[in-house]
N, CA, C and O atoms as a GROMACS GRO file, in nm:
protein
  392
    1MET      N    1   0.088  -0.120  -0.005
    1MET     CA    2   0.007  -0.004  -0.005
    1MET      C    3   0.092   0.125   0.000
    1MET      O    4   0.207   0.120   0.044
    2PRO      N    5   0.039   0.239  -0.043
    2PRO     CA    6   0.101   0.362  -0.046
    2PRO      C    7   0.140   0.406   0.082
    2PRO      O    8   0.072   0.367   0.177
    3ASP      N    9   0.256   0.496   0.108
    3ASP     CA   10   0.288   0.541   0.235
    3ASP      C   11   0.193   0.669   0.289
    3ASP      O   12   0.200   0.712   0.404
    4THR      N   13   0.110   0.717   0.194
    4THR     CA   14   0.034   0.825   0.220
    4THR      C   15  -0.093   0.794   0.242
    4THR      O   16  -0.147   0.732   0.151
    5PRO      N   17  -0.169   0.822   0.352
    5PRO     CA   18  -0.318   0.790   0.374
    5PRO      C   19  -0.395   0.861   0.267
    5PRO      O   20  -0.361   0.970   0.221
    6GLY      N   21  -0.504   0.791   0.228
    6GLY     CA   22  -0.601   0.850   0.133
    6GLY      C   23  -0.678   0.746   0.071
    6GLY      O   24  -0.660   0.628   0.103
    7VAL      N   25  -0.758   0.780  -0.013
    7VAL     CA   26  -0.849   0.680  -0.088
    7VAL      C   27  -0.780   0.651  -0.220
    7VAL      O   28  -0.730   0.737  -0.294
    8TYR      N   29  -0.782   0.530  -0.240
    8TYR     CA   30  -0.710   0.460  -0.363
    8TYR      C   31  -0.802   0.384  -0.440
    8TYR      O   32  -0.920   0.372  -0.408
    9GLU      N   33  -0.751   0.332  -0.542
    9GLU     CA   34  -0.823   0.216  -0.619
    9GLU      C   35  -0.753   0.102  -0.653
    9GLU      O   36  -0.651   0.106  -0.722
   10LEU      N   37  -0.807  -0.014  -0.602
   10LEU     CA   38  -0.735  -0.145  -0.656
   10LEU      C   39  -0.786  -0.178  -0.788
   10LEU      O   40  -0.904  -0.159  -0.819
   11ARG      N   41  -0.695  -0.229  -0.870
   11ARG     CA   42  -0.726  -0.249  -1.000
   11ARG      C   43  -0.671  -0.390  -1.058
   11ARG      O   44  -0.551  -0.416  -1.048
   12TYR      N   45  -0.748  -0.467  -1.110
   12TYR     CA   46  -0.717  -0.601  -1.179
   12TYR      C   47  -0.696  -0.558  -1.337
   12TYR      O   48  -0.791  -0.532  -1.410
   13GLN      N   49  -0.569  -0.555  -1.375
   13GLN     CA   50  -0.545  -0.520  -1.504
   13GLN      C   51  -0.493  -0.637  -1.597
   13GLN      O   52  -0.411  -0.721  -1.560
   14PHE      N   53  -0.547  -0.633  -1.713
   14PHE     CA   54  -0.500  -0.740  -1.798
   14PHE      C   55  -0.346  -0.726  -1.834
   14PHE      O   56  -0.304  -0.612  -1.856
   15GLY      N   57  -0.258  -0.835  -1.842
   15GLY     CA   58  -0.138  -0.814  -1.866
   15GLY      C   59  -0.100  -0.756  -2.013
   15GLY      O   60  -0.009  -0.674  -2.026
   16GLU      N   61  -0.165  -0.798  -2.109
   16GLU     CA   62  -0.160  -0.763  -2.248
   16GLU      C   63  -0.227  -0.622  -2.268
   16GLU      O   64  -0.350  -0.624  -2.274
   17GLY      N   65  -0.177  -0.523  -2.277
   17GLY     CA   66  -0.240  -0.394  -2.303
   17GLY      C   67  -0.283  -0.314  -2.187
   17GLY      O   68  -0.315  -0.196  -2.199
   18GLY      N   69  -0.283  -0.381  -2.068
   18GLY     CA   70  -0.318  -0.301  -1.943
   18GLY      C   71  -0.468  -0.272  -1.933
   18GLY      O   72  -0.501  -0.192  -1.844
   19ARG      N   73  -0.552  -0.317  -2.000
   19ARG     CA   74  -0.697  -0.303  -1.991
   19ARG      C   75  -0.740  -0.334  -1.843
   19ARG      O   76  -0.706  -0.436  -1.784
   20ILE      N   77  -0.820  -0.231  -1.786
   20ILE     CA   78  -0.880  -0.263  -1.649
   20ILE      C   79  -0.990  -0.349  -1.656
   20ILE      O   80  -1.092  -0.326  -1.720
   21LEU      N   81  -0.961  -0.466  -1.575
   21LEU     CA   82  -1.095  -0.569  -1.584
   21LEU      C   83  -1.176  -0.540  -1.455
   21LEU      O   84  -1.296  -0.571  -1.460
   22ALA      N   85  -1.129  -0.487  -1.343
   22ALA     CA   86  -1.215  -0.485  -1.229
   22ALA      C   87  -1.156  -0.372  -1.141
   22ALA      O   88  -1.036  -0.348  -1.149
   23THR      N   89  -1.229  -0.310  -1.065
   23THR     CA   90  -1.185  -0.214  -0.954
   23THR      C   91  -1.256  -0.208  -0.828
   23THR      O   92  -1.373  -0.242  -0.814
   24ARG      N   93  -1.183  -0.164  -0.737
   24ARG     CA   94  -1.248  -0.157  -0.600
   24ARG      C   95  -1.181  -0.056  -0.522
   24ARG      O   96  -1.058  -0.065  -0.514
   25PRO      N   97  -1.247   0.049  -0.455
   25PRO     CA   98  -1.192   0.137  -0.369
   25PRO      C   99  -1.134   0.083  -0.244
   25PRO      O  100  -1.188  -0.007  -0.180
   26ILE      N  101  -1.015   0.144  -0.206
   26ILE     CA  102  -0.967   0.109  -0.081
   26ILE      C  103  -0.908   0.239  -0.004
   26ILE      O  104  -0.835   0.319  -0.063
   27GLU      N  105  -0.943   0.254   0.126
   27GLU     CA  106  -0.881   0.361   0.196
   27GLU      C  107  -0.758   0.313   0.280
   27GLU      O  108  -0.766   0.219   0.359
   28VAL      N  109  -0.641   0.385   0.256
   28VAL     CA  110  -0.519   0.362   0.323
   28VAL      C  111  -0.517   0.454   0.449
   28VAL      O  112  -0.522   0.576   0.436
   29VAL      N  113  -0.509   0.397   0.566
   29VAL     CA  114  -0.517   0.484   0.690
   29VAL      C  115  -0.388   0.497   0.749
   29VAL      O  116  -0.304   0.414   0.715
   30ALA      N  117  -0.352   0.595   0.840
   30ALA     CA  118  -0.221   0.600   0.919
   30ALA      C  119  -0.212   0.489   1.003
   30ALA      O  120  -0.315   0.437   1.046
   31VAL      N  121  -0.091   0.442   1.033
   31VAL     CA  122  -0.061   0.322   1.115
   31VAL      C  123  -0.064   0.373   1.253
   31VAL      O  124  -0.002   0.478   1.273
   32GLU      N  125  -0.127   0.317   1.355
   32GLU     CA  126  -0.108   0.353   1.492
   32GLU      C  127   0.014   0.282   1.543
   32GLU      O  128   0.039   0.164   1.516
   33VAL      N  129   0.092   0.361   1.621
   33VAL     CA  130   0.223   0.319   1.671
   33VAL      C  131   0.254   0.376   1.804
   33VAL      O  132   0.268   0.498   1.813
   34SER      N  133   0.268   0.293   1.917
   34SER     CA  134   0.308   0.354   2.040
   34SER      C  135   0.385   0.257   2.129
   34SER      O  136   0.372   0.136   2.111
   35LEU      N  137   0.463   0.304   2.222
   35LEU     CA  138   0.546   0.220   2.314
   35LEU      C  139   0.512   0.264   2.450
   35LEU      O  140   0.491   0.382   2.478
   36THR      N  141   0.506   0.156   2.543
   36THR     CA  142   0.487   0.178   2.679
   36THR      C  143   0.572   0.099   2.746
   36THR      O  144   0.585  -0.021   2.721
   37ALA      N  145   0.640   0.165   2.843
   37ALA     CA  146   0.759   0.121   2.923
   37ALA      C  147   0.780   0.197   3.052
   37ALA      O  148   0.733   0.310   3.067
   38PRO      N  149   0.853   0.131   3.149
   38PRO     CA  150   0.884   0.204   3.267
   38PRO      C  151   0.969   0.324   3.241
   38PRO      O  152   1.036   0.327   3.138
   39ASP      N  153   0.973   0.427   3.329
   39ASP     CA  154   1.041   0.548   3.301
   39ASP      C  155   1.194   0.518   3.332
   39ASP      O  156   1.283   0.574   3.269
   40THR      N  157   1.220   0.422   3.438
   40THR     CA  158   1.364   0.404   3.470
   40THR      C  159   1.375   0.232   3.477
   40THR      O  160   1.279   0.156   3.486
   41ALA      N  161   1.492   0.200   3.471
   41ALA     CA  162   1.517   0.054   3.484
   41ALA      C  163   1.658   0.028   3.521
   41ALA      O  164   1.742   0.110   3.483
   42PRO      N  165   1.697  -0.082   3.595
   42PRO     CA  166   1.827  -0.116   3.640
   42PRO      C  167   1.921  -0.142   3.515
   42PRO      O  168   1.874  -0.189   3.411
   43ILE      N  169   2.043  -0.113   3.528
   43ILE     CA  170   2.159  -0.150   3.422
   43ILE      C  171   2.139  -0.295   3.398
   43ILE      O  172   2.121  -0.375   3.490
   44GLY      N  173   2.143  -0.330   3.261
   44GLY     CA  174   2.145  -0.465   3.224
   44GLY      C  175   2.017  -0.546   3.247
   44GLY      O  176   2.015  -0.666   3.218
   45SER      N  177   1.918  -0.488   3.294
   45SER     CA  178   1.792  -0.558   3.329
   45SER      C  179   1.704  -0.576   3.189
   45SER      O  180   1.737  -0.514   3.089
   46VAL      N  181   1.609  -0.650   3.189
   46VAL     CA  182   1.523  -0.673   3.070
   46VAL      C  183   1.391  -0.604   3.101
   46VAL      O  184   1.326  -0.630   3.203
   47VAL      N  185   1.356  -0.518   3.011
   47VAL     CA  186   1.232  -0.439   3.030
   47VAL      C  187   1.127  -0.495   2.940
   47VAL      O  188   1.159  -0.526   2.825
   48ASP      N  189   1.013  -0.508   2.979
   48ASP     CA  190   0.899  -0.538   2.893
   48ASP      C  191   0.838  -0.419   2.834
   48ASP      O  192   0.790  -0.337   2.913
   49VAL      N  193   0.832  -0.397   2.710
   49VAL     CA  194   0.780  -0.292   2.632
   49VAL      C  195   0.658  -0.323   2.559
   49VAL      O  196   0.660  -0.391   2.457
   50GLU      N  197   0.547  -0.272   2.611
   50GLU     CA  198   0.419  -0.294   2.550
   50GLU      C  199   0.415  -0.203   2.411
   50GLU      O  200   0.431  -0.081   2.417
   51TRP      N  201   0.397  -0.256   2.314
   51TRP     CA  202   0.378  -0.186   2.182
   51TRP      C  203   0.264  -0.214   2.092
   51TRP      O  204   0.210  -0.324   2.091
   52ILE      N  205   0.226  -0.109   2.012
   52ILE     CA  206   0.135  -0.114   1.904
   52ILE      C  207   0.192  -0.084   1.779
   52ILE      O  208   0.255   0.022   1.771
   53GLY      N  209   0.182  -0.158   1.677
   53GLY     CA  210   0.239  -0.110   1.553
   53GLY      C  211   0.208  -0.211   1.444
   53GLY      O  212   0.130  -0.303   1.470
   54PRO      N  213   0.264  -0.201   1.321
   54PRO     CA  214   0.237  -0.270   1.206
   54PRO      C  215   0.290  -0.436   1.232
   54PRO      O  216   0.231  -0.531   1.181
   55ASP      N  217   0.391  -0.450   1.305
   55ASP     CA  218   0.454  -0.582   1.315
   55ASP      C  219   0.491  -0.656   1.202
   55ASP      O  220   0.456  -0.774   1.193
   56GLU      N  221   0.564  -0.598   1.108
   56GLU     CA  222   0.615  -0.657   0.989
   56GLU      C  223   0.732  -0.758   1.048
   56GLU      O  224   0.775  -0.751   1.163
   57ASP      N  225   0.771  -0.844   0.958
   57ASP     CA  226   0.831  -0.963   0.992
   57ASP      C  227   0.980  -0.920   1.058
   57ASP      O  228   1.031  -0.999   1.138
   58ARG      N  229   1.047  -0.803   1.026
   58ARG     CA  230   1.183  -0.777   1.076
   58ARG      C  231   1.179  -0.650   1.166
   58ARG      O  232   1.281  -0.585   1.187
   59ASP      N  233   1.060  -0.617   1.219
   59ASP     CA  234   1.042  -0.501   1.305
   59ASP      C  235   1.094  -0.520   1.452
   59ASP      O  236   1.080  -0.630   1.506
   60TYR      N  237   1.147  -0.429   1.509
   60TYR     CA  238   1.200  -0.439   1.639
   60TYR      C  239   1.195  -0.321   1.724
   60TYR      O  240   1.185  -0.211   1.669
   61ILE      N  241   1.200  -0.331   1.855
   61ILE     CA  242   1.197  -0.231   1.959
   61ILE      C  243   1.348  -0.208   1.986
   61ILE      O  244   1.417  -0.308   2.008
   62SER      N  245   1.401  -0.096   1.987
   62SER     CA  246   1.541  -0.075   2.040
   62SER      C  247   1.558   0.029   2.138
   62SER      O  248   1.484   0.126   2.146
   63VAL      N  249   1.665   0.005   2.220
   63VAL     CA  250   1.719   0.106   2.312
   63VAL      C  251   1.847   0.165   2.251
   63VAL      O  252   1.934   0.096   2.198
   64ALA      N  253   1.850   0.306   2.262
   64ALA     CA  254   1.957   0.376   2.204
   64ALA      C  255   1.987   0.498   2.272
   64ALA      O  256   1.908   0.547   2.351
   65ASP      N  257   2.104   0.552   2.243
   65ASP     CA  258   2.148   0.670   2.281
   65ASP      C  259   2.058   0.786   2.199
   65ASP      O  260   2.054   0.783   2.076
   66PRO      N  261   1.997   0.872   2.263
   66PRO     CA  262   1.911   0.972   2.188
   66PRO      C  263   1.993   1.065   2.096
   66PRO      O  264   1.931   1.126   2.010
   67ASP      N  265   2.115   1.081   2.106
   67ASP     CA  266   2.187   1.156   2.007
   67ASP      C  267   2.230   1.084   1.885
   67ASP      O  268   2.275   1.144   1.787
   68GLU      N  269   2.214   0.950   1.893
   68GLU     CA  270   2.268   0.861   1.788
   68GLU      C  271   2.144   0.818   1.714
   68GLU      O  272   2.076   0.725   1.757
   69LYS      N  273   2.115   0.883   1.606
   69LYS     CA  274   1.998   0.856   1.523
   69LYS      C  275   1.998   0.739   1.443
   69LYS      O  276   1.887   0.694   1.416
   70THR      N  277   2.112   0.671   1.393
   70THR     CA  278   2.109   0.548   1.315
   70THR      C  279   2.162   0.429   1.388
   70THR      O  280   2.170   0.322   1.328
   71ARG      N  281   2.200   0.437   1.517
   71ARG     CA  282   2.250   0.317   1.583
   71ARG      C  283   2.175   0.293   1.709
   71ARG      O  284   2.128   0.389   1.770
   72TYR      N  285   2.160   0.165   1.754
   72TYR     CA  286   2.118   0.126   1.858
   72TYR      C  287   2.193   0.037   1.960
   72TYR      O  288   2.292  -0.023   1.918
   73ILE      N  289   2.159   0.024   2.077
   73ILE     CA  290   2.257  -0.065   2.167
   73ILE      C  291   2.199  -0.209   2.171
   73ILE      O  292   2.273  -0.306   2.151
   74ARG      N  293   2.080  -0.222   2.194
   74ARG     CA  294   2.023  -0.363   2.205
   74ARG      C  295   1.872  -0.353   2.148
   74ARG      O  296   1.813  -0.245   2.138
   75TYR      N  297   1.824  -0.458   2.118
   75TYR     CA  298   1.670  -0.467   2.063
   75TYR      C  299   1.608  -0.598   2.097
   75TYR      O  300   1.672  -0.696   2.136
   76GLY      N  301   1.478  -0.595   2.080
   76GLY     CA  302   1.400  -0.713   2.084
   76GLY      C  303   1.285  -0.711   1.972
   76GLY      O  304   1.212  -0.613   1.956
   77TYR      N  305   1.275  -0.822   1.901
   77TYR     CA  306   1.178  -0.834   1.789
   77TYR      C  307   1.031  -0.820   1.826
   77TYR      O  308   0.986  -0.869   1.930
   78THR      N  309   0.963  -0.758   1.746
   78THR     CA  310   0.809  -0.741   1.777
   78THR      C  311   0.747  -0.895   1.732
   78THR      O  312   0.645  -0.932   1.789
   79ARG      N  313   0.800  -0.969   1.645
   79ARG     CA  314   0.744  -1.090   1.611
   79ARG      C  315   0.721  -1.185   1.731
   79ARG      O  316   0.654  -1.287   1.716
   80HIS      N  317   0.770  -1.155   1.836
   80HIS     CA  318   0.753  -1.248   1.960
   80HIS      C  319   0.630  -1.189   2.034
   80HIS      O  320   0.604  -1.234   2.146
   81GLY      N  321   0.558  -1.097   1.985
   81GLY     CA  322   0.439  -1.032   2.053
   81GLY      C  323   0.463  -0.924   2.145
   81GLY      O  324   0.578  -0.887   2.170
   82THR      N  325   0.359  -0.871   2.196
   82THR     CA  326   0.381  -0.774   2.300
   82THR      C  327   0.349  -0.828   2.441
   82THR      O  328   0.248  -0.896   2.455
   83PRO      N  329   0.428  -0.802   2.546
   83PRO     CA  330   0.531  -0.708   2.528
   83PRO      C  331   0.654  -0.768   2.465
   83PRO      O  332   0.675  -0.889   2.458
   84ALA      N  333   0.738  -0.669   2.416
   84ALA     CA  334   0.876  -0.698   2.377
   84ALA      C  335   0.972  -0.697   2.487
   84ALA      O  336   0.969  -0.612   2.576
   85GLU      N  337   1.060  -0.796   2.478
   85GLU     CA  338   1.155  -0.784   2.584
   85GLU      C  339   1.288  -0.727   2.528
   85GLU      O  340   1.350  -0.776   2.434
   86VAL      N  341   1.327  -0.610   2.602
   86VAL     CA  342   1.451  -0.554   2.559
   86VAL      C  343   1.553  -0.525   2.676
   86VAL      O  344   1.517  -0.460   2.774
   87ARG      N  345   1.670  -0.571   2.666
   87ARG     CA  346   1.770  -0.564   2.774
   87ARG      C  347   1.823  -0.438   2.764
   87ARG      O  348   1.855  -0.397   2.652
   88MET      N  349   1.840  -0.361   2.871
   88MET     CA  350   1.897  -0.224   2.905
   88MET      C  351   2.051  -0.217   2.887
   88MET      O  352   2.115  -0.320   2.909
   89PRO      N  353   2.111  -0.112   2.851
   89PRO     CA  354   2.248  -0.099   2.842
   89PRO      C  355   2.310  -0.137   2.979
   89PRO      O  356   2.243  -0.144   3.082
   90ASP      N  357   2.447  -0.162   2.972
   90ASP     CA  358   2.523  -0.184   3.092
   90ASP      C  359   2.580  -0.056   3.166
   90ASP      O  360   2.626  -0.056   3.280
   91THR      N  361   2.571   0.043   3.089
   91THR     CA  362   2.604   0.173   3.154
   91THR      C  363   2.493   0.258   3.189
   91THR      O  364   2.395   0.260   3.113
   92PRO      N  365   2.495   0.335   3.304
   92PRO     CA  366   2.384   0.419   3.357
   92PRO      C  367   2.385   0.532   3.254
   92PRO      O  368   2.488   0.568   3.196
   93GLY      N  369   2.263   0.586   3.235
   93GLY     CA  370   2.252   0.700   3.147
   93GLY      C  371   2.098   0.720   3.104
   93GLY      O  372   2.006   0.651   3.148
   94THR      N  373   2.084   0.816   3.018
   94THR     CA  374   1.951   0.843   2.972
   94THR      C  375   1.949   0.778   2.826
   94THR      O  376   2.041   0.808   2.750
   95TYR      N  377   1.852   0.695   2.785
   95TYR     CA  378   1.830   0.632   2.671
   95TYR      C  379   1.702   0.654   2.622
   95TYR      O  380   1.614   0.711   2.687
   96GLU      N  381   1.687   0.603   2.486
   96GLU     CA  382   1.559   0.620   2.423
   96GLU      C  383   1.506   0.488   2.379
   96GLU      O  384   1.589   0.405   2.341
   97LEU      N  385   1.373   0.454   2.378
   97LEU     CA  386   1.326   0.330   2.322
   97LEU      C  387   1.259   0.379   2.201
   97LEU      O  388   1.187   0.479   2.196
   98ARG      N  389   1.291   0.293   2.094
   98ARG     CA  390   1.244   0.336   1.954
   98ARG      C  391   1.165   0.215   1.894
   98ARG      O  392   1.116   0.223   1.781
   0.00000   0.00000   0.00000
């Protein structure tokens, strides 16, 4: 589906010439996404992170340095259901769940 919410049309098209054989409207809606977790956790502990999201095959919840936008420290896959288990860093500090 497209990345932008809106009303679209599904089409069955003939491979030879592209003639449209059938159509059906479909509305693409924004994905609901949220994370719920404790505000603090002991170093190295495992935190249960409740999540709502699309749960694609390789989606994960990560813990990262808030200043580091492309790297994470540890993660837990969403494919195991909610809550996802994420092990906290071994160094005290302020981190971000993503």
